[in-house]
Every structure is written in structure tokens, then in C-alpha cells.
C-alpha positions in Angstrom: 23.6 4.2 -17.8 23.5 6.0 -14.5 21.4 5.3 -11.4 18.7 7.7 -10.3 20.3 11.1 -10.1 17.6 12.6 -7.9 18.4 10.3 -5.1 22.1 11.2 -5.3 21.7 14.9 -5.8 21.4 15.8 -2.1 24.3 16.6 0.2 25.3 14.0 2.8 23.0 15.7 5.3 20.0 15.3 2.9 19.8 18.9 1.7 20.4 20.2 -1.9 23.6 22.2 -2.2 22.1 24.8 -4.6 20.5 28.0 -3.5 16.8 28.1 -2.8 16.2 30.6 -5.6 17.9 28.4 -8.2 15.9 25.4 -7.0 12.6 27.3 -7.2 13.4 28.5 -10.8 14.3 25.0 -12.0 11.3 23.5 -10.3 8.9 26.0 -11.9 10.5 25.4 -15.4 9.9 21.6 -15.0 6.2 21.8 -14.0 5.4 24.3 -16.6 7.3 22.5 -19.4 4.7 20.8 -21.8 7.3 18.1 -22.6 9.5 17.7 -19.5 12.6 15.4 -19.5 12.5 12.5 -17.1 15.8 13.4 -15.5 14.5 17.0 -14.8 11.2 15.7 -13.2 13.2 13.2 -11.1 15.6 15.9 -9.9 12.8 18.3 -9.1 10.8 15.6 -7.2 13.7 14.6 -5.1 12.2 11.3 -3.9 9.9 8.7 -5.4 6.3 8.6 -4.4 6.3 4.8 -4.7 8.5 1.9 -5.5 7.7 -1.5 -7.1 10.1 -4.4 -7.4 9.8 -7.2 -10.0 11.0 -10.8 -9.6 14.3 -10.1 -11.4 15.2 -7.4 -8.9 14.5 -4.4 -11.1 12.7 -1.4 -9.6 10.0 0.9 -11.0 10.1 4.3 -9.3 7.3 6.8 -9.7 7.9 10.5 -9.0 5.7 13.6 -8.9 6.4 17.3 -8.8 3.3 19.3 -7.9 2.5 23.0 -7.8 4.0 24.4 -4.6 1.9 27.6 -4.5 -1.5 26.0 -4.8 -3.2 22.6 -5.1 -4.2 23.5 -8.6 -2.1 24.4 -11.6 0.7 22.7 -13.5 2.6 19.6 -12.4 4.8 16.9 -13.8 5.2 13.1 -13.2 7.7 10.5 -14.2 8.6 6.9 -13.9 12.0 5.2 -14.2 12.8 1.5 -14.4 16.2 0.6 -12.8 17.7 -2.9 -13.3 19.1 -4.8 -10.3 22.6 -3.3 -11.0 21.3 0.3 -10.7 21.3 1.0 -14.5 18.4 2.9 -16.0 16.4 0.5 -18.4 13.6 2.9 -19.3 12.1 6.1 -18.2 9.2 8.4 -19.1 7.9 11.9 -18.1 4.8 13.9 -18.8 3.2 17.2 -18.1 0.3 16.9 -15.7 -2.3 18.8 -13.6 -1.9 19.1 -9.9 -5.4 17.8 -9.4 -5.1 14.8 -11.7 -5.0 11.3 -10.2 -1.6 9.7 -10.8 -1.1 6.3 -12.3 -0.3 3.6 -9.8 1.6 0.4 -10.5 1.8 -3.1 -9.0 4.2 -6.0 -9.5 3.2 -9.2 -11.2 4.8 -12.5 -10.4 7.1 -13.9 -13.1 7.6 -10.6 -14.9 10.4 -8.1 -15.1 10.1 -4.3 -15.0 10.6 -2.9 -18.5 9.2 -2.2 -21.9 8.9 -4.4 -25.0 11.9 -4.2 -27.3 10.4 -4.2 -30.8 13.6 -5.0 -32.8 15.4 -7.3 -30.3 15.5 -8.3 -26.7 17.7 -6.3 -24.4 20.9 -8.0 -23.5 20.2 -7.9 -19.8 16.9 -9.9 -19.9 13.3 -10.2 -21.0 11.1 -7.1 -21.0 7.4 -6.7 -21.5 5.2 -3.7 -22.0 4.2 -2.3 -18.6 0.5 -3.5 -18.6 2.0 -7.0 -18.5 4.8 -6.5 -16.1 3.3 -3.7 -13.9 -0.3 -3.0 -14.7 -1.2 0.7 -14.3 -4.3 1.4 -12.3 -5.6 4.9 -12.2 -7.2 5.2 -8.8 -6.5 7.1 -5.5 -3.5 5.9 -3.7 -5.5 5.0 -0.6 -7.8 2.3 -2.1 -10.4 0.8 0.2 -12.3 -1.5 -1.9 -11.5 -4.9 -3.4 -8.7 -4.6 -5.8 -7.8 -6.4 -9.0 -5.9 -9.7 -9.5 -3.6 -10.3 -12.4 -4.0 -13.4 -14.5 -0.7 -14.2 -16.3 -2.2 -16.7 -18.7 -4.5 -14.2 -20.3 -2.6 -11.0 -19.4 -5.7 -9.5 -17.9 -6.6 -7.7 -14.6 -9.9 -8.6 -13.0 -11.5 -8.8 -9.5 -11.1 -12.1 -7.7 -14.2 -14.2 -7.9 -16.7 -14.3 -5.1 -15.5 -11.4 -3.0 -18.4 -10.1 -0.8 -20.0 -6.9 -2.1 -19.5 -5.3 1.3 -15.8 -5.9 1.3 -13.9 -2.8 2.3 -10.4 -4.3 2.3 -8.7 -7.1 0.3 -5.4 -8.9 0.4 -4.4 -11.9 -1.8 -1.6 -14.0 -0.5 1.0 -16.0 -2.6 -1.2 -19.1 -2.4 -4.1 -17.4 -4.1 -6.2 -17.1 -1.0 -8.3 -13.9 -1.0 -8.7 -12.4 2.4 -11.4 -9.7 2.6 -12.7 -7.5 5.4 -16.5 -7.4 5.1 -18.4 -4.5 6.8 -22.2 -5.0 7.2 -24.6 -2.1 7.3 -26.4 -3.7 10.3 -25.1 -4.2 13.8 -23.2 -7.3 12.8 -19.4 -6.8 13.4 -16.7 -6.8 10.8 -15.8 -10.2 9.5 -12.7 -11.5 7.9 -13.6 -13.8 4.9 -11.1 -16.1 3.3 -11.7 -17.6 -0.2 -9.9 -19.5 -2.9 -11.1 -19.9 -6.5 -14.4 -18.3 -5.5 -15.1 -20.8 -2.7 -15.5 -19.5 0.8 -13.1 -21.4 3.2 -14.4 -19.7 6.3 -14.9 -16.4 8.1 -14.0 -14.9 11.5 -15.8 -12.1 13.4 -13.7 -9.2 14.6 -13.9 -9.3 18.4 -16.0 -6.6 20.1 -15.6 -3.7 20.9 -13.1 -3.2 18.0 -13.6 -2.0 14.4 -11.0 -3.1 11.8 -8.7 -1.2 9.5 -5.7 -2.3 7.6 -5.4 -5.9 6.2 -2.4 -7.8 5.0 -1.6 -11.5 4.1 1.7 -13.0 3.1 4.1 -15.8 4.2 1.4 -17.8 5.9 0.3 -14.9 8.1 -2.8 -12.8 7.8 -3.4 -9.8 10.1 -5.7 -6.8 10.5 -5.5 -3.8 12.7 -8.0 -3.4 15.6 -9.4 0.1 16.1 -11.1 1.5 19.2 -12.2 5.1 19.3 -9.8 7.1 17.3 -6.7 4.9 17.6 -5.3 1.5 16.8 -5.0 -0.8 19.8 -3.6 -4.0 18.5 -3.6 -6.7 15.7 -5.7 -9.7 15.0 -3.4 -12.4 13.6 -3.6 -15.9 12.2 -0.6 -18.0 11.2 -2.4 -21.2 10.3 -4.6 -20.2 7.4 -7.4 -18.8 9.5 -7.9 -21.8 11.8 -6.9 -19.9 14.9 -6.8 -16.1 15.5 -5.2 -14.2 18.4 -4.6 -10.6 19.3 -0.9 -9.5 19.4 1.1 -6.3 19.6 3.5 -6.6 22.5 6.3 -4.1 22.2 4.3 -1.6 20.1 3.5 1.8 21.7 0.0 1.9 20.3 -1.1 4.9 22.3 1.9 6.9 21.1 0.9 6.7 17.4 0.0 10.2 16.4 -1.7 10.2 13.0 -4.8 8.0 13.4 -5.8 4.7 11.9 -6.0 6.0 8.4 -2.2 6.5 8.4 -1.3 3.1 9.7 1.1 0.9 7.7 0.7 -2.8 8.1 2.8 -5.1 5.9 3.6 -8.8 5.9 7.1 -10.1 5.0 7.6 -13.2 2.9 8.7 -15.1 6.0 5.5 -14.3 7.9 6.8 -11.5 10.1 4.7 -8.3 10.4 5.8 -4.7 10.1 3.6 -2.0 11.6 3.9 1.7 11.9 2.6 5.0 10.6 3.4 7.4 7.8 5.9 10.0 9.0 6.3 8.2 12.4 7.7 5.1 14.1 7.9 1.5 12.8 8.1 -1.9 14.5 9.0 -5.3 13.1 8.1 -8.7 14.6 11.0 -10.6 16.2 9.9 -13.8 14.4 7.0 -15.3 12.4 5.0 -16.0 15.6 4.5 -12.2 15.8 4.3 -12.4 19.5 6.8 -9.6 20.2 8.0 -6.5 18.2 11.0 -4.3 18.3 11.2 -0.7 17.1 13.2 -0.1 13.9 15.9 2.6 13.8 15.5 4.4 10.5 18.0 6.8 8.9 15.3 9.4 8.1 11.7 10.0 8.8 9.8 7.8 6.3 6.6 9.2 4.8 5.9 5.8 3.2 7.0 2.3 3.6 6.9 -0.8 1.4 7.9 -4.4 1.9 8.8 -6.7 -1.0 9.8 -10.2 0.0 11.9 -9.5 3.1 13.4 -6.3 1.8 12.3 -3.0 3.4 11.8 0.1 1.3 11.4 3.4 3.1 10.8 6.8 1.4 11.7 10.1 3.0 10.0 13.0 1.4 8.2 16.3 2.1 4.5 15.7 2.8 3.5 18.6 0.5 5.1 19.9 -2.7 8.1 22.1 -1.8 11.1 23.7 -3.5 13.4 22.6 -0.6 14.7 19.2 0.3 14.0 17.4 3.6 16.7 15.7 5.6 17.6 12.3 4.3 15.3 12.7 1.3 15.1 9.7 -1.1 14.6 6.0 -1.2 16.2 3.9 1.6 16.6 0.1 1.3 17.3 -2.5 4.0 17.8 -6.2 3.3 18.6 -7.3 6.9 15.4 -6.3 8.8 16.3 -2.7 9.3 19.7 -3.1 10.9 21.5 -1.4 8.0 20.0 1.0 5.4 21.5 2.4 2.2 20.1 5.2 0.1 19.3 4.1 -3.5 21.6 5.8 -6.0 24.4 6.2 -3.4 27.1 3.8 -2.2 27.3 3.3 1.5 24.9 2.2 4.2 23.7 3.6 7.5 22.5 1.9 10.6 20.2 4.3 12.5 21.9 7.6 11.6 25.5 6.4 11.4 27.4 5.4 8.3 28.6 1.8 8.6 30.3 0.8 5.4 29.9 0.1 1.7 26.5 -0.8 0.4 25.4 -3.4 -2.1 26.0 -2.5 -5.7 22.5 -3.6 -6.8 19.0 -2.6 -5.9 
């Protein structure tokens, strides 16, 4: 089976070789087709809207092709599961409406990406129907409330116990600690509440005069962004389970962020390092797990979204609105060495910054 064709369909410079008229005609046929083929939707979309990785290294890519002329009308969506060697394990596409909320997926520890084999197991490993491996949740992409937690024993998805009713952000780390950002309707400042098994372990007030935004927890580190006025001005970080907090952010050009707090990306790596940046902008990675200093990443394209799984970085370059044309470097880019080298998924070869540096890894 082949790897994702849409991510290999662009020329080396990142642009489709076909004429714009041909692309427009193909695109229109795809979104108007009541039963589109996955490969056609993937080619039209050009880049995934999200990527999820399972424990076995397989990836689930979701892609959308919307109506270019209007925010209403026909659309198409697809997902494709690619195993760790780049082979397509399963795929699906469907006709949609441009205004419809797309399904979102999340990884579940101990599961692989895939679908149940009714007659026999696939030769390359165990597969489960996606509500087990990657539970779909139909909600807006920018979720602000407390989200669900997967319970492998019962194969159910439910809210974590005891989360405050006024929680506006939630992160659950690998130890099962739920970190929530509670916002009171009174003059009381934001508070970070940490809980395990429904028992409150402690809470910390966000220092004045800051409000708080993004929240992340992983690898022994928990952090949230500190907002003042219309911009992010730093991070509040703990590396000892909430015992001690400090403000950090040396090396990050906070005042040069252009898109506002709502576009901030804050991710924690499995080793405790933090990644911070903004959609369609610049990104910085901590030098070590103390998160005392950050350095700016050199990316091979302008990333419109960014995801971290373990210590692997996944950057997506795509148009910000539906378009017939490609953008430079369009596709999914992967770095396994902290952003020093990147390779585009579906293509051999890697790039450091904007220069090709050699052959890439054969697996995703």
C-alpha cells in the first residue's frame, strides 16, 4: 500500500504542478460528490487538519476540503490510518456540509490506530474499532471546557471526577493527575487546581495582574500561559508536581507574537520540555526540562498547527482558508530531534530549516 499521496503530490517547492483550472475542476468534483473516494479528498485537501499518533507508531490523519467560494455549501472530509512504515491500513471519506462540525480524534494509551478485522487479525498487529483506539468527539476544535478521559478497562469516555464546575481548561498528565484552570465569576483570580482520583491535591493562584490561557501537563511539567492586556507575557511553570511555581520565558519574543492569546500553542514533551508558539507564526523549544531558557525553532514551512507526541514534533503547513491552490511546503512535517531536521510525511528526505540534508526515516 502507498503512503499518503496528498502529501507527496506537490512539487519540491511546495506547489502543485497542475494548472489552476484543472485543480479547481477536480476540487469542485470532490466536494460535490455524494460518495467521494478517500484518495480524492486527500489530494484535494493537500494537508491534514490534524494528526494523532498511537503507541505502535501508527498515525491517523484527518483532512477536510471546504467550499472555496463561500462558508456554506458542499464539502468533503476524510481520515486515513498509516502504519509506522507508511503503509495505508484504513481510510474513509464522506460528503459533508461546509458548516458542519468535523469529528475530532484523540489517542488512547495502549491502543493502535485501526479498525477491527472481523474475519482475522491483520498481519501487522492488533486493531480495534476507532471508538476504542481513537475515540471521536464531535466538538469545536478549540475546546475550552473540561474534556473527557478514556477508561481502557470499560472502553468508555467520561469526564474526570471532581473537576471544578468553573474549570475553563483541563490537562491530564501521564500519572493521571488532572490539572484544571478555574475561573471564578468574582474578583478572585484564576487558580490552577490539581487532582487525582477526584481528590484535590492543592491549588495555586495565578499571580496578579495576569489572566491565564493555555494549559499543558506532561513529563513532570505543568505550565500555563500568562496574559496581560491583549498579549501573552510569559509562562507559569512547575516541575515538582505543583509544589513550587515560577514564571519563565527567557528567549521568547513575547511582544513579537502577532495573533493574540487565542492562537497560542503550548505543548509539553514527554521529557518535560515545553514548546510555545503561535499558529502561522514562530515557535520556541526549551533547552532542557528546567524550562529556564528557550531557543527558536527553524521550521521548513509556516506551520498553521503544531502537535507534540512524546518527543516527536508534528507541524502542519496549510492554507488558513479553503483554496484551490497549494501553499509553499504544504503538508505534514515531522521532527524527531527537537526541530533540527524535518521530513515531510509521504516523501523521502529531510530538511533542516529550508535546506535538504539527507535521507529521512522510512517510518512515520
